[in-house]
C-alpha positions in Angstrom: -22.1 -23.4 2.6 -18.5 -22.6 1.7 -16.6 -20.1 3.9 -14.0 -17.9 2.4 -10.5 -18.2 3.8 -9.3 -15.0 5.6 -6.2 -13.3 4.3 -3.0 -14.0 6.2 0.0 -11.8 6.9 2.5 -13.4 4.5 0.0 -13.8 1.7 1.4 -12.9 -1.7 -1.6 -11.0 -3.0 -2.5 -9.5 0.3 -3.2 -5.9 -1.0 -6.0 -7.0 -3.3 -7.3 -9.5 -0.7 -7.6 -6.6 1.8 -9.4 -4.5 -0.7 -12.1 -7.1 -1.0 -12.5 -7.6 2.8 -15.6 -6.4 4.6 -15.1 -4.7 8.0 -16.2 -7.9 9.7 -13.5 -9.9 7.8 -10.9 -7.3 8.7 -12.0 -7.6 12.4 -11.5 -11.4 12.2 -7.9 -11.2 11.2 -5.1 -12.1 13.7 -2.9 -9.1 12.9 -3.4 -5.3 12.9 -4.7 -3.5 9.8 -4.4 0.2 9.2 -5.6 1.3 5.8 -5.1 4.9 4.7 -5.6 7.0 1.5 -3.2 9.0 -0.6 -3.5 12.0 1.8 -2.5 9.7 4.7 -5.9 9.7 6.3 -6.9 6.4 8.0 -10.0 4.9 6.4 -9.8 1.3 7.5 -8.8 0.0 10.9 -9.4 -3.4 12.5 -10.4 -4.7 15.9 -7.1 -6.5 16.4 -5.1 -3.3 16.1 -7.5 -1.3 18.2 -7.2 -3.7 21.1 -3.5 -4.2 20.7 -2.7 -0.4 20.5 -5.4 0.8 22.9 -6.6 3.3 20.3 -10.4 3.2 19.5 -11.7 3.4 15.9 -13.3 6.7 16.8 -9.9 8.1 17.6 -8.1 6.7 14.6 -10.5 6.7 11.7 -10.4 10.0 9.6 -7.2 11.0 11.4 -3.8 11.5 9.7 -1.7 8.3 10.2 1.8 9.6 10.4 1.2 12.9 12.3 -1.7 12.1 14.6 -2.2 8.3 15.0 1.3 6.9 14.7 4.0 9.6 14.7 6.5 6.9 15.7 6.2 5.7 12.1 6.8 9.1 10.6 10.4 8.3 9.6 12.5 6.9 6.7 11.7 3.3 7.6 7.9 3.6 7.2 6.3 6.9 6.0 9.2 7.7 3.6 8.8 4.3 1.9 5.2 5.1 1.1 6.2 8.6 -0.2 9.0 7.2 -2.3 6.7 4.6 -3.9 4.1 7.2 -4.6 6.6 9.6 -6.2 7.9 6.9 -8.5 4.6 5.2 -9.2 6.0 1.9 -7.9 4.3 -0.8 -5.9 5.4 -1.3 -2.3 5.5 -4.6 -0.5 8.1 -4.6 2.3 8.2 -6.4 5.6 10.4 -5.0 8.3 11.2 -5.6 11.9 10.2 -2.6 13.9 9.7 -1.4 17.5 6.5 0.5 18.3 7.1 3.1 21.1 4.1 5.5 21.1 1.7 5.2 24.1 3.1 1.8 25.2 6.3 0.1 26.3 8.6 -0.6 23.4 7.0 -3.5 21.5 8.8 -5.6 18.8 6.6 -6.2 15.7 6.8 -7.0 12.1 5.3 -4.3 9.8 4.2 -5.1 6.3 3.9 -2.0 4.1 1.6 -2.3 1.1 0.8 0.1 -1.7 0.1 0.0 -5.4 -0.7 2.9 -7.7 -3.7 1.0 -9.0 -5.2 0.7 -5.5 -6.9 3.4 -3.6 -5.8 2.3 -0.1 -2.3 1.8 1.3 -1.8 -0.4 4.3 0.4 -0.8 7.4 -0.1 -4.2 8.8 1.2 -5.1 12.3 2.1 -8.6 13.3 2.8 -8.9 17.0 4.7 -11.8 18.6 2.5 -14.1 20.6 
């Protein structure tokens, strides 16, 4: 039996790979996954991010990402990039150094911001230093 390789943070076609992932596959990833729809409502959330952030899936799923779940990302560096990409119909694939500050001591991370007009879900991926 052949097992499928799990997506990795730097993968070139990561947006489409995430779209094909089951919840169990998302939960097996070694980085945080927050998937949200065009209205900004979180629809996908993995175990890694839940444990790292201390936020349960029950608290995050079906909540608005930038106003309720992660207001520390409601700025020009994160939320505005998604808005700009949507307004112009452009794909978004940016990786940025970032510091998370909400409900935790400041934590340096890398965020990967993914969106494509052809895909239903948009993603904020969170890679934490080990």
